[in-house]
Phi, psi and omega in degrees: 000132179283139177294147177282166179301323182294323182287330184266351180293142178293150179298150177294142181296143181285128178290141174287154181228141174278167179298347182261010187302312180294327177293320176301318182289326175296327177278004179060041177292150169277115186261143179223161172279111181240098180060034180087008178246144176272100192234152178279128178267332175193168184238064180297332179287345178263022180075022184240250188108167191303312183296314180297324178292316179301312181291331176296321179293321182287332187246338182224265175189157176226150182248122183247140167270110176238037180291351177284345182297156181260144179236119182238126184253136176249122179226153176114171181301334180265008186298312182297316179302318180293316177299317179299321183292329187253357183237159187270336179274172185257097183288345179291345179274348181287148174250164177305131179086013181242148180232161170209162176279141179205193179204150166269130185242154171280167175301340179274000180081015174261182195261130163276317178186158168258148192216169165248137178246125179248129174267110178279321176198181183301329182243029186209116183229140177245121178256127177257124187238167180288147186299310184292344183248004188302313183293319178298315179302314184295319179295320180293316180300314181296324177296317186283325186248022175298339180273008176253080186295339182268013174247116177266122182250128182223142176271111181254015185302323183286350182264347184246136157260147179228125176245139179243117175255114190232136176137166183296342177257014183293318184296310184290335174292307183292329183298334178298337191252004183213149173273352176295133179285095183295329181294340180278350179274116181281164179302131181067032169237167181207164177211176177251140179200185176255128179235125180052039178082358181262120182276166177056044176265130174280123180246112183247137176268075182221172178173181187224039188230347187085001179248167169295154178167184185224149170241125184245136185248118187240163168302137191273038174264152186300313184300314180297312184294317180293322178300310181293318178303310182293321181291324177296314180297320179294320178296327181265004183303317184295340181263351183092021177294136179221158175292142183229146182257184185291338177297310178294325177301323181286315180292328176293314181293327178294313177303323181278003176072030182262138183283154177234133178298138183087358180234274178286331181236140181196182179283003174242007181238124180273173186299318181292321177297322182282350182072028182251019185289351175291344174258006182266125183244084181292340185269007185276352186116182189286146174202165183298124180098346186300313183301316181296318181287326176296323179296318177299315177299314182295333179278001177102005178115176185285162177272343179233164181205140173277129180236165177261139179232146169235128182289133177251348173242160185298131180147151179250129177277103181268158178308131178089352178292147179286144173252131183242156168277177187291348175271359177087013180267130182291131183233347183190198186213147172284126177267329174208136177205149184188157163297142178264109184299326183272321182274347177060042174213170180261124185235163180197158163260144176220143176261117187225170173302142183303324181298324178294317178295324180289327183286333181074013184291155174291158178225176174243147175243128181282089184279338173216163184308326181242023182217127174242138181245143184282145176223148177251149174285138179224154176295152173242151008288151177296325182234136171237132181291147179300145177286133180279146179280139179261000000 
């Protein structure tokens, strides 16, 4: 008897799990396959859901499990030179305890990944990379900086859990659990402290929501991670802090005008097209992708541009939908789009010809096979958090 296709098919790959996986299931989270990880997209069973979670971050705070993110450490006398060679921002400007946004680029000036670079010391840097691209990133890094023998590169992803507490009540929530003066940590700076009785925790004032907040890096054992997760939620209960999934993380970053790998940024989109050139330091010396990007700048800029759109006619601009000019000719594509829970409108990023972006003209979005809805160009970020009074 011949085996059936089902019998001969290879087994499905086992999804990776963070130390909080069982906790998410106890909270009745809706779990999804996210880049090979079993991750919570929302917590409808906890009396929440995407919209409630999104609004909690804008008005109070939300707690995210982002332990799937990758952490790659550069150590040794050649660490800075190696980081400089593979990233677009200027890491030589960082001071101990400071971080910045950057990217790994291809020789064409397009994206391998966007990252955060943390300077732990003069010879010690921690790069935080996206979960779904970590293995690719690490292989690419090793290929590019193999000629830097005094830089030791190690994958520490398995040693870190990462929790992100985001929102206007994040500071006072987390402050209950640490003696470290959180108000003294400036945006994109970090320090080491004790949180919920756990020592040697990296506390960074960073995030991906458009709000104030902190990302804490813990030892990646289940007991420690669950303890800190539960204590943060308990400390924030009086403020309305709730667990949040990847769905709210996506709508929050879109409102805040933040790019997402595989959408606004990819290996076919360069830095100028993505509108991320404010973090590009062409004058720092040579690095991977510099020549291509210098050529784009010398030629007068990119031929395409990511722009912000707000729908003015009924319809939601979803990822991948076609963008048309008012004559009905296809000119671009929606890279990210969603209803905005906080702004109460439908917003999107679109990649279009640079001339269209410069003109500010209205466009159409193909929301159905036989229906296009009008959208207007708007500045990004779509949402800016209110300035706090000093």
